[in-house]
C-alpha positions as CSV (number, residue, x, y, z in Angstrom):
1,M,-44.0,-13.1,-28.7
2,N,-46.6,-15.6,-30.5
3,R,-46.5,-18.6,-31.9
4,S,-48.5,-17.4,-35.5
5,S,-46.2,-14.5,-35.6
6,N,-43.1,-16.8,-35.2
7,T,-44.5,-19.3,-38.5
8,I,-45.3,-16.6,-40.1
9,G,-41.8,-14.7,-39.9
10,S,-40.3,-18.2,-40.6
11,I,-42.2,-18.9,-43.6
12,E,-41.0,-14.9,-44.5
13,L,-37.2,-16.2,-44.1
14,I,-37.6,-19.5,-46.2
15,L,-39.1,-17.8,-49.2
16,A,-36.3,-14.6,-49.1
17,M,-33.5,-17.0,-48.7
18,I,-34.5,-19.6,-51.4
19,L,-35.3,-16.2,-53.7
20,S,-31.7,-15.6,-53.0
21,G,-30.1,-18.5,-53.7
22,T,-31.7,-17.8,-57.8
23,I,-30.1,-13.9,-58.1
24,G,-27.5,-15.7,-59.5
25,Y,-28.6,-17.6,-62.3
26,F,-31.1,-14.6,-63.4
27,V,-27.4,-12.6,-63.2
28,I,-26.4,-14.1,-65.1
29,S,-29.9,-15.7,-67.7
30,S,-29.9,-11.8,-68.5
31,G,-26.1,-11.7,-70.3
32,Q,-25.8,-7.9,-69.0
33,A,-23.0,-6.9,-67.5
34,F,-22.8,-6.4,-64.0
35,W,-23.1,-2.5,-64.5
36,N,-25.5,-3.1,-66.3
37,V,-27.5,-5.4,-64.4
38,V,-26.5,-3.7,-60.9
39,F,-28.4,0.3,-62.2
40,F,-31.7,-2.4,-63.5
41,R,-31.7,-3.1,-60.0
42,C,-31.7,-0.4,-58.3
43,V,-33.8,1.3,-60.6
44,I,-36.3,-0.6,-60.6
45,G,-35.8,-2.0,-56.3
46,A,-36.3,2.4,-56.0
47,V,-39.7,1.6,-57.5
48,V,-41.3,-0.6,-55.8
49,L,-39.4,-0.1,-52.2
50,G,-40.0,3.3,-52.6
51,G,-43.7,2.5,-53.0
52,Y,-44.4,0.3,-50.4
53,A,-42.1,3.1,-48.1
54,Y,-45.5,5.9,-49.3
55,Y,-47.6,3.1,-48.4
56,A,-46.9,1.4,-45.1
57,G,-46.3,5.6,-43.9
58,L,-42.5,5.1,-43.3
59,I,-41.7,7.8,-44.5
60,H,-41.3,10.6,-42.1
61,R,-39.0,13.9,-41.7
62,E,-36.7,13.1,-38.8
63,Y,-35.1,10.1,-41.2
64,F,-33.5,13.0,-43.1
65,Q,-31.6,14.4,-40.4
66,R,-28.4,15.3,-42.1
67,S,-26.7,12.9,-39.5
68,V,-28.7,9.7,-40.2
69,L,-28.9,10.5,-44.3
70,L,-24.9,10.7,-44.7
71,M,-24.5,7.3,-43.2
72,I,-27.7,5.5,-45.0
73,I,-26.1,6.8,-48.4
74,L,-22.4,5.9,-47.1
75,G,-24.0,3.0,-46.1
76,G,-25.5,2.8,-49.4
77,I,-22.6,3.0,-51.6
78,T,-20.6,0.1,-49.7
79,L,-24.0,-1.8,-50.8
80,V,-24.0,-1.1,-54.3
81,G,-20.1,-2.3,-54.5
82,N,-21.0,-5.1,-52.8
83,W,-23.1,-6.0,-55.4
84,I,-20.7,-4.9,-58.0
85,F,-17.7,-6.8,-56.8
86,L,-20.6,-10.5,-56.2
87,F,-21.6,-10.1,-59.9
88,A,-18.4,-9.8,-61.5
89,S,-17.2,-12.9,-59.5
90,F,-19.3,-14.8,-61.4
91,N,-17.9,-13.6,-64.6
92,Y,-15.2,-15.8,-63.1
93,I,-16.5,-19.0,-60.8
94,P,-19.3,-20.8,-60.7
95,F,-21.8,-18.2,-59.0
96,S,-22.7,-20.9,-56.7
97,I,-19.5,-21.2,-55.1
98,A,-18.8,-17.4,-55.3
99,T,-21.8,-17.4,-52.8
100,V,-20.4,-19.2,-50.6
101,A,-17.5,-17.4,-50.3
102,Y,-19.6,-14.7,-49.5
103,H,-21.5,-16.5,-47.0
104,M,-18.2,-15.8,-44.6
105,Q,-19.4,-12.4,-44.0
106,P,-20.5,-13.1,-40.6
107,L,-16.7,-14.1,-40.1
108,F,-15.5,-11.1,-41.2
109,L,-18.1,-8.8,-38.8
110,V,-17.1,-10.6,-36.1
111,I,-13.3,-9.5,-36.7
112,T,-14.0,-6.1,-37.4
113,G,-16.1,-5.9,-34.8
114,A,-13.6,-7.0,-33.0
115,L,-11.4,-4.6,-34.3
116,I,-12.9,-1.5,-33.5
117,T,-13.4,-2.1,-30.5
118,K,-10.0,-3.5,-30.1
119,E,-11.5,-6.5,-28.3
120,K,-9.0,-9.3,-28.3
121,L,-9.8,-12.0,-30.7
122,S,-10.3,-15.6,-29.3
123,A,-8.9,-18.8,-30.0
124,S,-11.6,-20.3,-31.4
125,L,-12.7,-17.5,-34.4
126,L,-9.0,-17.9,-35.0
127,F,-9.6,-21.9,-35.2
128,W,-13.3,-21.1,-37.4
129,L,-11.8,-18.5,-39.5
130,A,-9.0,-20.8,-40.6
131,L,-10.7,-23.8,-40.9
132,A,-12.8,-21.9,-43.1
133,F,-10.0,-20.9,-45.3
134,I,-9.5,-23.9,-45.2
135,G,-12.7,-24.4,-46.7
136,L,-12.2,-22.0,-49.1
137,F,-8.7,-22.9,-50.9
138,L,-10.7,-26.8,-51.2
139,I,-13.9,-24.2,-52.9
140,V,-10.8,-22.8,-55.6
141,E,-9.3,-26.3,-56.3
142,L,-5.6,-25.3,-56.5
143,D,-3.5,-27.9,-55.6
144,L,0.3,-26.6,-54.5
145,N,2.1,-26.7,-57.8
146,E,-0.9,-24.7,-58.7
147,L,-0.8,-22.4,-56.1
148,N,3.2,-21.9,-56.3
149,A,2.7,-21.4,-60.1
150,L,0.4,-18.4,-59.2
151,F,2.4,-16.5,-56.8
152,S,6.3,-17.2,-59.3
153,G,3.2,-15.8,-61.8
154,E,2.6,-18.4,-63.8
155,A,-0.1,-20.2,-62.9
156,S,-3.1,-21.1,-65.4
157,N,-5.9,-19.1,-67.3
158,D,-8.2,-20.8,-64.6
159,G,-6.4,-21.2,-62.0
160,S,-5.5,-16.6,-61.8
161,Y,-9.4,-16.6,-63.0
162,A,-10.1,-18.7,-59.7
163,L,-8.5,-16.8,-57.5
164,F,-9.1,-13.9,-58.9
165,G,-12.7,-14.7,-58.8
166,L,-13.1,-15.7,-55.2
167,S,-11.6,-12.2,-53.9
168,L,-14.2,-10.6,-55.3
169,A,-16.5,-12.8,-53.7
170,L,-14.7,-12.1,-50.9
171,G,-14.7,-8.3,-50.8
172,A,-18.5,-8.4,-51.6
173,A,-18.4,-9.7,-47.7
174,L,-15.7,-7.6,-46.8
175,L,-18.1,-4.0,-48.3
176,Y,-21.5,-5.9,-47.0
177,T,-19.8,-6.4,-43.3
178,V,-18.9,-2.1,-43.5
179,T,-22.8,-1.7,-45.3
180,T,-24.6,-3.4,-41.7
181,L,-21.8,-1.7,-39.5
182,V,-22.7,1.4,-41.1
183,T,-26.5,0.2,-41.0
184,K,-26.8,-0.1,-37.5
185,K,-25.8,3.0,-36.8
186,V,-28.4,4.2,-37.8
187,S,-31.5,1.1,-36.5
188,Q,-33.8,3.5,-35.1
189,V,-34.6,4.1,-38.9
190,P,-37.1,1.8,-41.0
191,S,-34.9,-1.0,-42.1
192,T,-37.3,-0.6,-45.6
193,F,-36.6,3.0,-46.1
194,V,-32.9,2.1,-45.7
195,A,-32.8,-0.3,-48.2
196,L,-35.2,3.3,-50.4
197,V,-32.1,5.3,-50.3
198,Q,-29.5,2.9,-50.2
199,V,-31.2,1.7,-54.0
200,I,-31.3,5.5,-54.7
201,V,-27.5,6.5,-53.8
202,G,-27.2,3.0,-56.3
203,I,-28.6,4.6,-59.2
204,F,-26.7,8.0,-59.1
205,M,-23.8,5.9,-58.4
206,L,-23.6,3.8,-61.6
207,L,-25.5,5.9,-64.5
208,P,-22.2,6.9,-65.6
209,F,-20.7,3.3,-65.6
210,A,-24.6,1.6,-67.4
211,D,-24.0,0.7,-70.8
212,F,-27.3,1.3,-72.2
213,D,-26.2,1.1,-76.7
214,N,-26.4,-2.6,-75.4
215,L,-29.0,-3.1,-73.4
216,P,-31.0,-6.7,-73.6
217,T,-33.2,-7.5,-76.9
218,Q,-35.1,-9.6,-75.7
219,T,-37.7,-10.2,-73.8
220,S,-36.5,-12.8,-71.3
221,Q,-33.3,-10.4,-70.4
222,W,-36.1,-7.5,-69.7
223,M,-37.9,-10.2,-67.4
224,D,-35.1,-11.6,-65.6
225,L,-33.5,-7.6,-65.0
226,L,-37.4,-7.0,-63.9
227,I,-37.7,-9.7,-62.1
228,L,-33.7,-9.0,-60.3
229,G,-35.1,-5.6,-59.1
230,A,-39.1,-6.4,-58.2
231,V,-39.2,-9.7,-56.9
232,L,-35.2,-10.6,-55.9
233,T,-34.9,-6.9,-54.3
234,G,-38.0,-4.7,-53.5
235,F,-40.0,-7.7,-53.2
236,M,-37.4,-9.8,-50.8
237,Y,-35.9,-6.8,-48.7
238,I,-39.8,-6.5,-47.6
239,I,-40.6,-9.5,-46.2
240,M,-36.6,-10.2,-45.2
241,Y,-37.0,-7.5,-42.5
242,D,-40.2,-8.2,-41.6
243,S,-39.4,-11.6,-40.7
244,F,-36.0,-10.1,-39.1
245,Q,-38.9,-8.1,-36.4
246,K,-41.0,-11.2,-35.2
247,L,-37.7,-14.3,-35.3
248,P,-35.2,-14.5,-32.7
249,T,-31.0,-14.4,-33.9
250,S,-30.9,-17.9,-33.7
251,L,-33.4,-19.0,-36.0
252,I,-32.3,-16.0,-38.5
253,A,-29.4,-17.5,-38.6
254,L,-29.6,-21.2,-38.8
255,L,-32.4,-20.3,-42.1
256,S,-30.1,-18.0,-43.8
257,F,-28.2,-21.8,-44.4
258,I,-31.2,-22.0,-47.3
259,Y,-29.3,-19.7,-49.3
260,P,-25.8,-20.6,-50.3
261,I,-27.5,-24.1,-50.5
262,T,-30.3,-23.4,-53.1
263,A,-27.9,-21.6,-54.9
264,L,-25.9,-24.9,-54.7
265,F,-29.2,-26.2,-56.4
266,V,-29.9,-23.8,-58.9
267,D,-26.2,-23.9,-60.4
268,H,-26.4,-27.3,-60.6
269,L,-29.4,-27.6,-62.5
270,A,-29.8,-24.8,-64.3
271,F,-26.3,-24.2,-66.1
272,S,-25.5,-28.3,-64.7
273,T,-21.9,-27.2,-62.7
274,H,-20.0,-30.1,-61.1
275,I,-19.1,-29.6,-58.1
276,S,-16.5,-32.0,-57.0
277,L,-16.2,-34.0,-53.9
278,T,-13.3,-31.5,-52.6
279,Q,-15.5,-28.4,-53.9
280,I,-18.3,-30.6,-51.2
281,L,-15.7,-30.4,-48.4
282,G,-14.8,-27.4,-48.4
283,V,-18.7,-25.8,-48.8
284,I,-19.2,-27.9,-46.1
285,L,-15.9,-26.9,-43.8
286,I,-16.7,-23.4,-44.3
287,L,-21.0,-23.5,-43.5
288,F,-19.8,-25.2,-40.3
289,A,-17.4,-22.4,-39.8
290,V,-20.0,-19.8,-40.1
291,S,-22.0,-21.5,-38.1
292,A,-19.6,-21.2,-35.3
293,V,-19.7,-18.3,-35.6
294,K,-23.0,-17.1,-35.8
295,F,-23.9,-19.4,-32.6
296,N,-21.4,-18.5,-31.0
297,W,-19.9,-22.2,-30.4
298,A,-16.3,-22.3,-28.2
299,L,-13.4,-24.7,-28.3
300,P,-13.3,-26.8,-25.3
301,K,-11.2,-25.5,-22.2
302,K,-10.0,-26.0,-19.0
303,E,-11.2,-23.2,-16.6
304,P,-8.5,-22.7,-13.6
305,R,-10.6,-23.3,-10.4
306,G,-13.1,-20.9,-8.4
307,K,-12.2,-18.8,-10.8
308,T,-15.7,-17.4,-12.1
309,M,-16.5,-16.3,-14.8
310,R,-18.0,-13.3,-15.3
311,Q,-19.5,-12.4,-19.1
312,I,-22.0,-9.6,-20.8
313,K,-23.7,-10.4,-24.4
314,E,-26.4,-9.6,-26.1
315,V,-29.9,-11.1,-25.5
316,F,-32.7,-11.5,-28.2
317,A,-36.5,-11.8,-27.7
318,D,-36.3,-15.6,-27.6
319,Q,-35.1,-15.0,-24.2
320,A,-37.9,-12.7,-23.2
321,D,-38.8,-14.9,-20.4
322,V,-35.3,-14.8,-18.7
323,L,-35.4,-11.4,-18.6
324,A,-39.2,-11.0,-17.7
325,H,-37.8,-13.3,-14.6
326,L,-34.0,-11.2,-13.8
327,I,-36.2,-8.2,-13.9
328,R,-39.2,-8.9,-11.2
329,E,-37.2,-10.8,-8.9
330,A,-34.4,-7.8,-8.7
331,N,-36.9,-5.1,-8.6
332,R,-39.5,-7.2,-6.1
333,P,-37.8,-5.6,-3.1
334,V,-37.2,-1.9,-3.9
335,A,-41.6,-2.3,-4.5
336,D,-41.8,-4.1,-1.1
337,R,-39.8,-1.2,0.1
338,F,-41.3,1.7,-1.0
339,G,-44.9,0.1,-0.9
340,I,-45.2,-0.8,-4.1
341,N,-47.8,-3.0,-5.4
342,Q,-50.8,-3.9,-8.5
343,D,-53.2,-1.3,-8.0
344,N,-51.2,1.8,-7.3
345,G,-47.8,0.7,-9.8
346,P,-48.7,-2.2,-12.4
347,K,-46.3,-1.2,-14.8
348,H,-43.5,-1.6,-12.5
349,P,-40.5,-4.2,-12.6
350,S,-41.3,-6.2,-10.4
351,F,-44.7,-7.2,-11.8
352,C,-42.6,-7.4,-15.8
353,E,-43.9,-10.1,-17.4
354,S,-42.8,-11.7,-20.8
355,S,-45.3,-9.4,-23.0
356,W,-43.3,-6.5,-21.9
357,V,-40.1,-7.8,-23.0
358,E,-40.9,-8.2,-26.6
359,K,-42.6,-4.8,-26.9
360,D,-39.7,-3.1,-25.9
361,F,-37.9,-5.6,-28.7
362,E,-40.6,-4.0,-31.3
363,R,-39.6,-1.2,-29.8
364,G,-36.1,-1.1,-30.8
365,E,-34.4,-1.4,-27.4
366,R,-31.4,-3.6,-27.1
367,Y,-30.9,-6.0,-23.5
368,F,-27.6,-6.8,-22.3
369,V,-27.3,-9.9,-20.1
370,L,-24.6,-10.1,-17.7
371,T,-23.7,-14.1,-17.0
372,E,-22.0,-15.8,-14.0
373,D,-20.5,-19.2,-14.6
374,Q,-23.4,-19.2,-17.9
375,Q,-26.4,-18.3,-15.4
376,P,-28.4,-15.2,-16.5
377,I,-27.7,-12.7,-13.0
378,A,-28.5,-9.3,-14.4
379,C,-29.3,-7.2,-17.2
380,V,-29.8,-3.9,-18.9
381,A,-32.2,-2.4,-21.7
382,Y,-31.0,0.2,-23.6
383,E,-32.6,2.2,-26.4
384,V,-31.9,4.8,-29.0
385,P,-35.4,6.7,-29.6
386,V,-35.7,8.3,-33.3
387,K,-36.9,11.7,-32.0
388,N,-34.6,13.1,-30.1
389,N,-34.8,16.2,-30.6
390,G,-31.4,17.0,-31.8
391,V,-29.6,15.4,-28.7
392,R,-28.0,12.3,-29.4
393,K,-28.9,10.5,-26.7
394,A,-29.8,7.0,-25.1
395,Y,-31.7,5.5,-22.7
396,L,-30.8,3.4,-19.3
397,N,-33.5,1.2,-19.0
398,R,-34.5,-2.2,-16.9
399,L,-31.2,-2.4,-15.5
400,S,-31.5,-5.0,-13.0
401,V,-29.9,-7.3,-11.2
402,L,-31.2,-10.5,-8.6
403,P,-31.2,-9.5,-4.9
404,E,-28.3,-12.1,-4.1
405,R,-26.0,-10.7,-6.8
406,Q,-25.7,-7.2,-5.6
407,S,-23.1,-5.0,-3.8
408,K,-20.3,-7.7,-6.1
409,G,-19.9,-4.4,-8.8
410,I,-22.6,-6.2,-11.0
411,G,-24.8,-3.1,-12.0
412,S,-21.2,-0.8,-12.1
413,Q,-20.5,-3.6,-15.5
414,L,-23.8,-3.5,-17.0
415,V,-23.6,1.2,-17.0
416,A,-20.7,0.3,-18.1
417,H,-21.4,-1.2,-21.0
418,I,-24.0,0.7,-22.1
419,I,-21.4,4.0,-21.7
420,E,-18.7,2.1,-24.1
421,Q,-22.0,1.4,-26.3
422,A,-23.2,5.0,-26.2
423,K,-19.6,6.2,-27.4
424,A,-19.7,3.5,-29.6
425,D,-22.6,5.3,-31.3
426,Q,-21.6,8.3,-31.3
427,L,-24.1,9.9,-28.9
428,E,-23.9,13.1,-25.9
429,L,-26.4,11.8,-23.4
430,I,-27.4,8.6,-21.3
431,S,-30.6,9.5,-19.6
432,I,-32.4,7.7,-17.2
433,G,-35.6,7.7,-14.1
434,V,-35.0,6.4,-11.1
435,I,-37.8,6.6,-8.0
436,G,-37.3,9.8,-5.9
437,E,-37.4,8.9,-2.8
438,H,-34.9,6.2,-3.3
439,I,-31.6,8.1,-2.3
440,K,-29.7,5.6,-1.7
441,L,-29.3,4.9,-5.1
442,Q,-29.5,8.3,-7.4
443,D,-25.8,8.6,-4.8
444,W,-24.9,5.2,-6.6
445,Y,-25.4,6.7,-10.3
446,E,-23.5,10.1,-9.5
447,Q,-21.3,7.8,-8.4
448,L,-20.6,6.0,-11.7
449,G,-20.7,9.6,-13.6
450,F,-24.7,10.7,-13.3
451,V,-26.0,14.6,-12.6
452,K,-29.4,15.0,-11.2
453,G,-32.0,16.6,-13.0
454,N,-35.2,17.8,-12.2
455,T,-37.6,15.3,-10.0
456,K,-41.6,15.0,-10.7
457,H,-44.3,13.8,-9.5
458,F,-47.6,11.2,-11.5
459,A,-51.2,11.4,-10.9
460,H,-50.9,8.0,-11.7
461,L,-47.2,6.9,-9.7
462,P,-47.1,6.4,-6.5
463,F,-43.7,8.0,-5.5
464,S,-41.7,10.8,-7.7
465,V,-38.9,10.2,-10.5
466,T,-36.0,12.0,-10.8
467,Y,-33.9,12.2,-14.5
468,M,-29.7,11.5,-14.6
469,V,-27.8,11.6,-16.8
470,Y,-24.7,10.6,-17.9
471,D,-22.9,13.2,-20.1
472,L,-20.9,11.4,-22.7
473,N,-18.6,14.4,-24.4
474,Q,-17.5,15.1,-20.4
475,S,-16.5,11.4,-19.5
476,L,-14.4,11.6,-23.4
477,N,-12.5,15.1,-22.3
478,K,-11.7,13.2,-19.2
C-alpha cells in the first residue's frame, strides 16, 4: 500500500468521523420525530448512494442472488433499527453521551462473536467490559440512592429518563453489532451496494410510521434533513467505505475515536451541554476499554515455563511485508525441489513480494497468521469469490510454514482454522490447487479430508496443477 493511498484514506476517514460526530446536532435541529428523521435519511441517502453505485458500475446481477440479497436485507432491518434506537435516545440524554455509549459496539461485537463460536471469554475482555460499564454508570450520574430508588420503582423522572436513554443507545449498539455480523456474510459484495439496499429497506420499513401531517415548516429544517441524507449518509458512507480499503485496521480503529470526541464538542458548542467531571471520567473509561478491545490489549499474566504458546489471528494489509516474507521462505525449498526459478515460474510463491499480498487484500482475500510465542511462523489466505456459479465455496491459498517449523502440526492447525471459518460462512466447498508432481503434499491434504480432482497443464508453468476440494457438507454429517 503506497503512502499516497494511505494519506488519502486517512483524510477520508477523518472527514467521515467528523461528519458522524455532527449527526446528533442535525437530528435535534430538524425538529422532527425520530421516525421521520430516519425515513428521510433513508430516502435521500438512497438517491445519493444509488446514483454513485450506478455511475461507479457497482450494480451486478450476481449481487441479486437470493441468499446474498436476504442477508443484505436482514442487515438493513437491523441497521435502520439501530438508527431508530440511537436517534430516540437523544430525547432522553445528551446526544454526545448517547454517542459515547453507542461507541461500546466493538465490545459487543467481540462478545457476540465469542458466544457464536462458543469461545471462552478471556479475563482481559471481561475486565475491559467491566471497566466500560463503570464508565456508563458514571456518565449517567446516578448515585447509589437514586439507583436503589430506580429498582424500587421510586426513581425521579431524571433518573428514569437517563437510564432509558442509555438503554436505547446500548440497544442501538447491539443492533449495529448484528448488522456487522450479518454484513460480513456478504463481504464479497461492494459495501456501497450493501448500504444502498439497506437504506431502501429502511424506506419500506418506515413508510407506515412516517408522520406526513407534521413535516418541517421551515426551510432550515428541510436543510437539516437534506444534510443528514445526502452528506451524513450518502457522501459519508462512500468516503468511509473507500477509506476502509486503503487503511490498516489499526489506523481505522484509532481514527474512529474522532467520532465520539467530535460529538462531545458539537453538543457543548451547539446546545451548551455541560459535561461534568464525573461524566468526563466515564467517557475516558469507556473509550479506554474500547481501545483495549480494538487493539487487543491483554492483562499481564505469568505463563508456565517451557510452554509454547501458539495463536492464530487475522492480519491485514499493514502486515503485507511480514506475510510476503513468510510465503517466500516457506516455498523456497519447494522451488528448489521442482526446479522453479524466476524465468520459468515468476509468480511462484517463493518469489512473493509485498505488492502481491496487497493486491490479495484489495481483491477481498483474508489472511491468518499463526504465531508461536508471539512470533509469526506460518500463514494462510482465505478467499470467497464473488462469481461462484451457484456453488458456495472458498479458496485456501498460500498456506506457508517456515521450513524449520514444518512437520509439527502447524499447517494442519491453519487448515482446520480455514475449515471452521468456511463452516461459519455457511459454504459448501473449499478448493485448493497444488503442484501436480508434489505427491507428498497431495497425500497430506487427503489425510486432512481433501479429495483429488482434475490435473491441468499450463503452457506458462513448469509443472502441472492438481485441484483438490474439501466437502464441508460431508464433514458436517460425520
